[in-house]
NUDRENFI-501110 format. One line per 4 residues: number of its first residue (from 1); their letters; for each residue x, y, z of N, C-alpha, C. Coordinates in steps of 0.1 Angstrom, whole numbers, plus 5000, padded with zeros to 4 digits. Layout:
N
NUM	a	X:Y:Z:X:Y:Z:X:Y:Z | ...
***
This chain:
330
1	manv	7636:1172:5684:7646:1181:5689:7660:1178:5682 | 7662:1165:5681:7674:1160:5675:7675:1164:5661 | 7663:1163:5654:7663:1166:5640:7666:1181:5637 | 7661:1190:5646:7664:1204:5645:7678:1207:5647
5	swki	7685:1201:5657:7699:1204:5659:7707:1198:5647 | 7703:1188:5641:7711:1182:5629:7710:1191:5617 | 7698:1197:5615:7696:1207:5604:7704:1219:5606 | 7706:1224:5618:7714:1236:5621:7728:1233:5618
9	arrt	7733:1221:5623:7747:1217:5621:7750:1215:5606 | 7740:1210:5599:7742:1207:5585:7743:1221:5577 | 7734:1231:5581:7735:1244:5575:7748:1251:5578 | 7753:1249:5590:7765:1256:5594:7777:1250:5586
13	naql	7777:1236:5585:7788:1229:5578:7788:1233:5563 | 7776:1235:5557:7775:1238:5543:7780:1253:5540 | 7778:1262:5549:7782:1276:5547:7797:1278:5549 | 7803:1269:5557:7818:1271:5559:7826:1269:5547
17	plvi	7824:1259:5539:7832:1258:5526:7829:1269:5517 | 7817:1274:5517:7814:1286:5508:7822:1298:5512 | 7823:1300:5525:7831:1312:5529:7846:1310:5526 | 7850:1298:5527:7864:1295:5524:7867:1298:5509
21	vmal	7858:1293:5500:7860:1295:5486:7859:1309:5482 | 7850:1317:5488:7850:1331:5485:7863:1338:5490 | 7868:1334:5501:7880:1341:5506:7892:1337:5496 | 7892:1325:5492:7903:1321:5483:7902:1328:5469
25	avvl	7889:1330:5465:7887:1338:5452:7892:1352:5454 | 7889:1358:5465:7894:1372:5467:7909:1373:5468 | 7915:1363:5474:7930:1363:5475:7936:1361:5461 | 7930:1352:5453:7935:1349:5439:7934:1362:5431
29	vllg	7922:1369:5432:7921:1381:5425:7931:1392:5428 | 7933:1393:5441:7944:1403:5446:7957:1399:5441 | 7961:1386:5442:7973:1381:5437:7975:1383:5422 | 7964:1381:5415:7964:1383:5400:7967:1397:5396
33	kaqs	7961:1407:5404:7964:1421:5401:7978:1425:5405 | 7983:1419:5415:7996:1423:5420:8007:1415:5413 | 8005:1403:5409:8016:1395:5403:8010:1389:5390 | 8008:1398:5380:8002:1393:5367:8012:1384:5360
37	glfd	8025:1388:5360:8035:1380:5353:8035:1365:5359 | 8033:1364:5372:8034:1351:5378:8023:1342:5372 | 8011:1347:5371:8000:1340:5365:8001:1337:5350 | 8007:1346:5343:8010:1344:5329:8019:1332:5327
41	rarm	8030:1332:5335:8039:1321:5334:8033:1308:5338 | 8025:1308:5348:8018:1296:5352:8008:1291:5341 | 8001:1301:5335:7992:1297:5324:8000:1291:5313 | 8011:1297:5309:8019:1292:5298:8024:1278:5301
45	tftd	8029:1276:5314:8034:1263:5318:8023:1252:5317 | 8011:1256:5322:8000:1247:5321:7996:1244:5307 | 7996:1254:5298:7993:1251:5284:8004:1242:5278 | 8016:1244:5281:8027:1235:5276:8025:1221:5280
49	wtqp	8021:1219:5292:8018:1205:5297:8007:1199:5290 | 7996:1206:5288:7984:1201:5283:7983:1202:5268 | 7994:1206:5261:7993:1207:5247:7990:1194:5239 | 7997:1183:5242:7993:1171:5236:7978:1167:5238
53	llav	7973:1169:5250:7959:1166:5252:7950:1175:5244 | 7954:1188:5244:7945:1197:5237:7946:1194:5222 | 7957:1190:5216:7958:1186:5202:7949:1174:5199 | 7950:1164:5208:7942:1152:5205:7927:1156:5206
57	ahap	7923:1164:5216:7909:1168:5218:7904:1177:5207 | 7913:1185:5201:7909:1194:5191:7908:1188:5177 | 7915:1177:5175:7915:1171:5162:7901:1167:5157 | 7893:1161:5165:7879:1158:5160:7871:1170:5157
61	lvqf	7873:1181:5165:7866:1193:5162:7870:1199:5148 | 7883:1198:5146:7888:1204:5133:7883:1196:5121 | 7883:1183:5123:7877:1174:5112:7862:1177:5110 | 7855:1179:5121:7841:1182:5120:7839:1196:5113
65	drwv	7847:1206:5116:7845:1219:5110:7849:1218:5095 | 7859:1210:5091:7862:1208:5077:7851:1201:5070 | 7845:1192:5076:7834:1185:5070:7822:1194:5067 | 7819:1202:5077:7808:1211:5076:7811:1222:5065
69	gsvd	7824:1226:5065:7828:1236:5055:7828:1230:5041 | 7831:1217:5040:7831:1211:5027:7817:1209:5022 | 7808:1206:5031:7794:1205:5026:7789:1218:5021 | 7793:1229:5028:7789:1242:5023:7796:1246:5010
73	evft	7808:1241:5008:7816:1245:4996:7811:1237:4984 | 7804:1226:4986:7800:1217:4975:7791:1225:4965 | 7782:1233:4971:7773:1241:4963:7780:1252:4956 | 7790:1258:4964:7798:1269:4958:7806:1264:4946
77	vyqe	7813:1253:4948:7821:1247:4938:7813:1244:4926 | 7801:1239:4928:7792:1235:4917:7789:1247:4908 | 7785:1258:4915:7782:1270:4908:7794:1276:4901 | 7805:1275:4907:7818:1280:4901:7821:1272:4889
81	nlrl	7819:1259:4890:7822:1250:4879:7813:1253:4867 | 7801:1256:4869:7792:1260:4858:7796:1273:4852 | 7800:1282:4860:7804:1295:4855:7817:1294:4846 | 7827:1286:4851:7839:1284:4844:7837:1276:4831
85	kden	7828:1267:4831:7825:1260:4818:7819:1270:4808 | 7810:1279:4812:7804:1289:4803:7815:1298:4798 | 7824:1302:4807:7835:1311:4803:7844:1305:4794 | 7847:1292:4796:7856:1284:4788:7851:1283:4774
89	arlr	7837:1281:4773:7831:1280:4759:7832:1293:4752 | 7830:1304:4759:7831:1317:4752:7846:1320:4748 | 7855:1316:4756:7869:1318:4753:7873:1310:4741 | 7868:1298:4740:7871:1290:4728:7865:1296:4715
93	qwrn	7854:1302:4716:7848:1310:4705:7858:1321:4701 | 7862:1329:4711:7871:1340:4708:7884:1335:4703 | 7889:1324:4707:7901:1318:4702:7900:1315:4687 | 7889:1309:4683:7887:1306:4669:7887:1319:4661
97	vavv	7880:1329:4666:7880:1342:4659:7894:1348:4658 | 7902:1347:4669:7915:1352:4669:7924:1345:4659 | 7923:1332:4658:7931:1324:4648:7927:1328:4634 | 7914:1330:4631:7910:1334:4618:7915:1348:4614
101	mqdr	7914:1357:4624:7918:1371:4621:7934:1371:4620 | 7941:1363:4627:7955:1363:4626:7960:1358:4612 | 7953:1348:4607:7956:1343:4594:7952:1353:4583 | 7941:1360:4585:7937:1371:4576:7947:1382:4576
105	vgry	7952:1387:4587:7962:1397:4588:7975:1393:4582 | 7979:1381:4584:7991:1376:4577:7990:1376:4562 | 7978:1372:4556:7976:1373:4542:7977:1387:4537 | 7970:1397:4545:7970:1411:4541:7984:1416:4541
109	qsll	7992:1413:4551:8006:1418:4551:8014:1412:4540 | 8012:1400:4536:8020:1395:4525:8016:1401:4512 | 8003:1405:4510:7998:1412:4498:8004:1426:4497 | 8005:1433:4509:8009:1446:4509:8024:1447:4511
113	havp	8031:1436:4512:8046:1436:4514:8049:1444:4526 | 8042:1442:4537:8044:1449:4549:8057:1444:4556 | 8064:1454:4562:8076:1450:4570:8072:1443:4583 | 8077:1431:4585:8074:1424:4597:8079:1431:4610
117	dpgl	8072:1429:4621:8077:1435:4634:8090:1428:4638 | 8098:1435:4645:8110:1429:4650:8107:1417:4659 | 8117:1408:4660:8115:1396:4668:8114:1399:4683 | 8106:1392:4689:8103:1394:4704:8106:1381:4711
121	nsvl	8117:1382:4720:8120:1370:4728:8117:1373:4743 | 8115:1363:4750:8111:1365:4765:8119:1356:4773 | 8121:1360:4786:8128:1352:4796:8118:1351:4808 | 8116:1339:4812:8107:1337:4824:8115:1338:4836
125	arvi	8111:1346:4846:8118:1349:4858:8108:1348:4870 | 8114:1345:4881:8106:1344:4893:8108:1356:4903 | 8098:1361:4909:8099:1371:4918:8105:1366:4931 | 8117:1371:4935:8124:1365:4947:8124:1375:4959
129	gras	8118:1387:4957:8118:1397:4968:8113:1410:4963 | 8110:1418:4973:8105:1432:4971:8112:1441:4981 | 8115:1453:4976:8122:1463:4985:8116:1476:4983 | 8119:1485:4992:8114:1499:4992:8125:1509:4988
133	rpfl	8137:1504:4983:8148:1512:4979:8153:1507:4966 | 8157:1515:4957:8157:1530:4958:8144:1537:4955 | 8134:1530:4951:8121:1536:4948:8111:1532:4959 | 8099:1537:4957:8089:1534:4968:8087:1519:4969
137	etmi	8086:1512:4958:8084:1498:4958:8091:1492:4946 | 8099:1482:4948:8107:1476:4938:8106:1461:4938 | 8105:1455:4927:8104:1440:4925:8118:1435:4921 | 8122:1424:4928:8135:1418:4925:8132:1404:4918
141	lgag	8139:1402:4907:8137:1390:4899:8150:1381:4900 | 8148:1368:4899:8158:1359:4900:8165:1356:4887 | 8167:1366:4878:8174:1364:4866:8180:1377:4862 | 8192:1377:4855:8199:1389:4853:8206:1389:4839
145	ssnn	8217:1395:4838:8224:1397:4825:8229:1384:4820 | 8231:1374:4828:8235:1361:4823:8223:1354:4815 | 8211:1359:4817:8200:1354:4810:8195:1364:4799 | 8204:1372:4795:8202:1382:4784:8191:1393:4788
149	ikpg	8191:1396:4801:8182:1406:4806:8190:1419:4807 | 8184:1430:4801:8190:1443:4800:8181:1454:4805 | 8187:1465:4810:8178:1476:4815:8169:1481:4804 | 8157:1485:4808:8147:1490:4798:8138:1480:4793
153	qavv	8140:1468:4795:8131:1458:4789:8118:1457:4798 | 8107:1454:4791:8094:1453:4797:8092:1440:4805 | 8085:1442:4816:8082:1430:4825:8067:1429:4826 | 8062:1417:4822:8048:1414:4822:8045:1401:4829
157	darg	8032:1400:4833:8027:1387:4838:8015:1383:4829 | 8008:1373:4834:7997:1368:4826:7985:1378:4824 | 7985:1389:4832:7974:1399:4831:7978:1411:4823 | 7991:1415:4824:7995:1427:4817:8008:1432:4821
161	migr	8012:1444:4817:8025:1449:4820:8026:1454:4834 | 8038:1451:4840:8040:1455:4854:8050:1466:4856 | 8061:1466:4848:8071:1477:4849:8082:1474:4839 | 8094:1480:4842:8105:1479:4833:8118:1476:4842
165	iyla	8127:1469:4835:8140:1466:4842:8148:1479:4842 | 8153:1483:4854:8161:1495:4855:8175:1492:4859 | 8178:1480:4864:8191:1475:4869:8192:1460:4867 | 8202:1456:4860:8204:1441:4858:8218:1437:4863
169	gsrt	8218:1428:4873:8230:1422:4877:8233:1410:4870 | 8242:1402:4875:8246:1389:4868:8235:1379:4869 | 8229:1378:4882:8219:1368:4884:8206:1373:4889 | 8205:1386:4892:8193:1392:4896:8190:1405:4889
173	swvi	8178:1410:4889:8175:1423:4882:8164:1429:4890 | 8163:1443:4889:8154:1451:4897:8144:1458:4887 | 8132:1458:4892:8121:1463:4883:8116:1476:4889 | 8114:1486:4881:8107:1498:4885:8092:1497:4880
177	lltd	8083:1498:4889:8069:1495:4886:8063:1507:4879 | 8052:1504:4872:8044:1515:4865:8038:1525:4874 | 8036:1521:4887:8030:1530:4897:8040:1540:4903 | 8053:1538:4901:8063:1546:4908:8063:1560:4902
181	lnsr	8068:1569:4911:8068:1583:4907:8078:1586:4895 | 8088:1577:4894:8098:1579:4884:8095:1571:4870 | 8083:1566:4869:8079:1558:4858:8071:1567:4848 | 8076:1567:4835:8069:1574:4825:8071:1566:4812
185	ipvs	8060:1562:4806:8061:1554:4794:8050:1559:4784 | 8053:1558:4771:8044:1562:4761:8033:1551:4759 | 8021:1555:4758:8010:1546:4757:8001:1550:4746 | 7992:1541:4742:7982:1544:4732:7968:1540:4737
189	vapg	7959:1549:4736:7945:1547:4741:7936:1543:4729 | 7930:1531:4731:7921:1526:4720:7907:1526:4725 | 7897:1528:4716:7899:1530:4702:7904:1544:4698 | 7909:1545:4686:7913:1558:4681:7928:1560:4680
193	nrqa	7936:1551:4687:7951:1552:4687:7955:1566:4691 | 7949:1571:4703:7953:1584:4708:7965:1582:4717 | 7975:1591:4714:7988:1590:4721:7988:1597:4734 | 7995:1592:4744:7995:1598:4757:8008:1593:4764
197	imvg	8010:1599:4776:8021:1595:4784:8015:1591:4798 | 8018:1579:4802:8013:1574:4815:8024:1577:4826 | 8020:1584:4836:8029:1589:4846:8025:1583:4859 | 8035:1576:4866:8032:1571:4879:8033:1582:4890
201	dnts	8026:1581:4900:8026:1590:4911:8025:1584:4925 | 8030:1571:4926:8031:1564:4939:8017:1560:4944 | 8007:1560:4935:7994:1555:4938:7991:1542:4930 | 7980:1536:4933:7977:1523:4926:7972:1526:4911
205	mpsl	7969:1538:4908:7964:1541:4894:7972:1553:4889 | 7981:1550:4879:7989:1561:4873:7980:1571:4865 | 7984:1583:4863:7977:1593:4855:7981:1593:4841 | 7972:1600:4832:7975:1601:4818:7976:1615:4814
209	dtls	7987:1618:4807:7989:1631:4801:7989:1630:4786 | 7978:1636:4780:7976:1635:4766:7986:1644:4758 | 7990:1639:4747:8000:1647:4739:7994:1658:4730 | 7981:1658:4729:7974:1668:4722:7962:1674:4730
213	qivt	7960:1687:4728:7949:1693:4736:7935:1689:4731 | 7934:1685:4719:7921:1681:4713:7917:1667:4715 | 7926:1659:4721:7923:1645:4724:7914:1644:4736 | 7903:1636:4735:7894:1634:4746:7894:1619:4749
217	lrag	7894:1617:4762:7894:1603:4768:7881:1600:4774 | 7878:1588:4774:7865:1583:4780:7868:1571:4789 | 7860:1571:4800:7862:1560:4809:7858:1546:4802 | 7866:1537:4804:7864:1524:4798:7873:1521:4786
221	dqvv	7881:1532:4781:7890:1530:4770:7902:1521:4775 | 7907:1514:4765:7918:1504:4768:7932:1511:4766 | 7941:1509:4774:7954:1515:4774:7964:1504:4771 | 7972:1506:4760:7983:1496:4757:7996:1504:4754
225	ssgd	8007:1497:4754:8019:1504:4751:8020:1508:4736 | 8025:1520:4733:8026:1525:4720:8038:1520:4712 | 8049:1517:4719:8061:1513:4712:8070:1525:4707 | 8066:1537:4710:8074:1549:4706:8088:1548:4713
229	ggll	8098:1551:4705:8111:1551:4710:8118:1537:4707 | 8111:1527:4704:8117:1514:4701:8122:1506:4713 | 8118:1511:4725:8123:1504:4737:8113:1493:4742 | 8100:1497:4742:8090:1488:4746:8082:1483:4734
233	ppgl	8078:1470:4734:8071:1465:4722:8057:1471:4722 | 8051:1474:4711:8038:1480:4710:8027:1469:4713 | 8016:1474:4718:8004:1465:4720:8004:1457:4733 | 8013:1460:4743:8012:1453:4756:8000:1458:4764
237	pigt	7991:1450:4769:7980:1454:4777:7984:1460:4790 | 7979:1472:4793:7983:1479:4806:7971:1481:4815 | 7960:1486:4810:7949:1489:4819:7937:1495:4812 | 7928:1501:4820:7916:1507:4815:7915:1521:4821
241	vveq	7910:1530:4813:7909:1544:4817:7897:1546:4826 | 7899:1553:4837:7889:1556:4847:7890:1571:4850 | 7879:1577:4854:7879:1591:4857:7878:1592:4872 | 7887:1600:4878:7888:1602:4892:7891:1616:4895
245	ggky	7881:1623:4901:7884:1637:4905:7886:1646:4893 | 7880:1644:4882:7882:1652:4870:7895:1649:4863 | 7902:1639:4867:7914:1635:4860:7914:1621:4856 | 7919:1618:4844:7919:1604:4839:7931:1597:4844
249	rval	7928:1585:4849:7938:1576:4854:7937:1562:4848 | 7946:1553:4851:7946:1540:4845:7945:1529:4856 | 7935:1521:4855:7933:1510:4864:7941:1498:4858 | 7952:1495:4864:7961:1485:4859:7955:1471:4859
253	lada	7958:1463:4849:7953:1450:4848:7962:1441:4857 | 7975:1443:4858:7983:1434:4866:7985:1440:4880 | 7986:1431:4890:7989:1435:4904:8003:1431:4907 | 8012:1440:4909:8026:1437:4912:8027:1430:4925
257	gtse	8018:1433:4935:8019:1427:4948:8016:1412:4949 | 8009:1407:4939:8006:1393:4939:8013:1385:4928 | 8021:1391:4920:8028:1384:4909:8039:1375:4915 | 8040:1363:4909:8051:1354:4913:8060:1350:4902
261	dvev	8055:1348:4890:8062:1344:4878:8060:1355:4868 | 8070:1361:4862:8068:1372:4852:8077:1368:4840 | 8074:1376:4829:8082:1374:4817:8089:1388:4814 | 8102:1387:4810:8110:1399:4806:8111:1398:4791
265	lafr	8105:1408:4784:8105:1408:4770:8117:1415:4764 | 8125:1408:4756:8137:1414:4750:8133:1420:4737 | 8130:1433:4737:8126:1439:4724:8134:1452:4723 | 8142:1453:4713:8150:1465:4710:8153:1465:4695
269	kppe	8148:1476:4689:8151:1478:4675:8166:1481:4673 | 8172:1474:4663:8187:1478:4661:8188:1492:4656 | 8199:1499:4660:8200:1513:4656:8203:1513:4641 | 8196:1523:4634:8197:1525:4620:8211:1531:4616
273	qppa	8218:1524:4607:8231:1528:4603:8230:1539:4592 | 8239:1549:4591:8238:1559:4580:8241:1552:4567 | 8234:1557:4556:8236:1551:4543:8250:1552:4538 | 8254:1543:4530:8268:1544:4523:8267:1554:4512
277	vsql	8279:1558:4508:8280:1568:4497:8273:1563:4484 | 8275:1550:4481:8269:1545:4469:8254:1545:4470 | 8248:1546:4482:8233:1546:4483:8227:1560:4483 | 8235:1570:4482:8229:1584:4483:8222:1587:4470
281	pava	8211:1595:4471:8203:1598:4458:8211:1604:4447 | 8221:1613:4451:8229:1620:4441:8237:1610:4433 | 8244:1601:4440:8252:1591:4434:8244:1582:4425 | 8232:1578:4430:8223:1569:4422:8219:1576:4409
285	aglp	8218:1590:4409:8214:1597:4397:8226:1600:4388 | 8238:1596:4391:8249:1599:4383:8256:1612:4386 | 8253:1618:4397:8259:1631:4401:8269:1629:4412 | 8279:1637:4413:8289:1636:4424:8282:1639:4437
289	pata	8286:1633:4448:8280:1636:4461:8284:1651:4465 | 8274:1657:4472:8276:1671:4476:8286:1671:4488 | 8295:1681:4487:8304:1682:4498:8300:1694:4507 | 8304:1693:4520:8300:1704:4529:8308:1716:4526
293	tpsv	8302:1728:4526:8309:1740:4524:8314:1746:4537 | 8327:1748:4538:8332:1753:4551:8327:1767:4554 | 8323:1769:4566:8318:1782:4570:8329:1792:4573 | 8327:1804:4569:8337:1815:4570:8333:1824:4582
297	sasv	8342:1825:4592:8338:1833:4603:8340:1848:4600 | 8334:1856:4609:8334:1870:4607:8348:1876:4609 | 8357:1869:4616:8370:1875:4619:8380:1873:4607 | 8376:1865:4597:8385:1863:4586:8386:1875:4577
301	vapk	8398:1879:4573:8400:1891:4565:8394:1889:4551 | 8388:1899:4546:8381:1898:4533:8391:1895:4523 | 8388:1886:4514:8398:1882:4503:8401:1893:4494 | 8413:1892:4488:8417:1902:4478:8409:1900:4465
305	patp	8407:1911:4458:8399:1910:4445:8407:1901:4435 | 8399:1893:4428:8406:1884:4419:8411:1891:4407 | 8424:1887:4403:8430:1893:4391:8424:1888:4378 | 8419:1897:4369:8413:1892:4357:8422:1883:4349
309	apiv	8417:1873:4343:8425:1864:4335:8429:1870:4322 | 8441:1868:4317:8444:1873:4304:8436:1867:4292 | 8433:1876:4283:8425:1872:4271:8434:1865:4261 | 8431:1854:4257:8438:1846:4248:8430:1845:4235
313	kapv	8436:1850:4224:8430:1850:4211:8431:1836:4205 | 8421:1832:4198:8421:1819:4191:8428:1820:4178 | 8436:1811:4174:8444:1811:4162:8434:1811:4150 | 8438:1819:4139:8429:1820:4127:8434:1810:4117
317	apqp	8424:1802:4112:8428:1792:4102:8432:1798:4089 | 8442:1793:4081:8446:1799:4068:8435:1797:4057 | 8433:1808:4049:8423:1807:4038:8430:1800:4026 | 8422:1792:4019:8428:1785:4007:8429:1795:3995
321	spad	8439:1793:3986:8442:1802:3975:8432:1798:3964 | 8430:1807:3953:8421:1805:3942:8425:1792:3935 | 8438:1790:3933:8442:1778:3925:8438:1765:3932 | 8440:1765:3945:8436:1753:3953:8421:1751:3952
325	qade	8413:1762:3953:8399:1761:3952:8394:1755:3939 | 8402:1759:3928:8398:1754:3914:8401:1740:3913 | 8413:1736:3919:8416:1721:3919:8406:1713:3926 | 8401:1718:3937:8390:1711:3945:8378:1710:3937
329	dr	8374:1721:3930:8362:1720:3922:8363:1710:3911 | 8375:1708:3904:8376:1698:3895:8375:1684:3900
***
């Protein structure tokens, strides 16, 4: 009988804490719904107090995760290393070919007495910011007119052309990108040296407008700067032709959003001076230089008829006498 009463009391004592815990849980849930900010502040205070402990406890886990990730990256790095070695070997072969071809071109130019290309200087600048005014996207460089940077010069990185300088201050300069709506540059599509105009339209791939109706483009053709106008140097790599929606566009090689260090190319042909008078063809042939004939307007009164010049008779030489003729014969 005593054992039965003890079991009943034990069961009653065990159920009482359970009821209390459930009631507290309901109260906490109701308070959480009513005073959410109070619990957020309490959670933040608790987190601040336990931050050193959490940092100490989390450090071994971070080290373990790094170790596991490094084990996984070992195989990836090994494969990447093999691929880079193979690519490096191919690039060395192409470098040797390029050196040989450059030497051959130099010899051909000397034999043909070819006019050398104008000198090309570059200024290394760092991208210090980007802005959305006055164009859709603008790159700001940490070099300006004090570094001989002028508007119109080409901006390139290690991959290809990015844009052109449109405003140069004393220590900063602003770049208009090739993708901007206000960008239009002459380009050449290889192979075939087909001339076109690359027009930006605020998308990642500018469009191509061919200068001739009979010119046909193909996907995969290479686009470089043509140098027409003497403002941009010829041969700057720009991108590859792709076909999109029946229209040809250019997939740019350079990504302006990830560029950090760029080069500003100082290329400008000097303006041609008019030839001197001594260099004119007429002067070289021994003739006087032609003079411009003044134009006569319709309002000018017709000139008077010219007065005929008087006729002047030439003097007649005296005839020798017969006696003088006889003396000469003797």
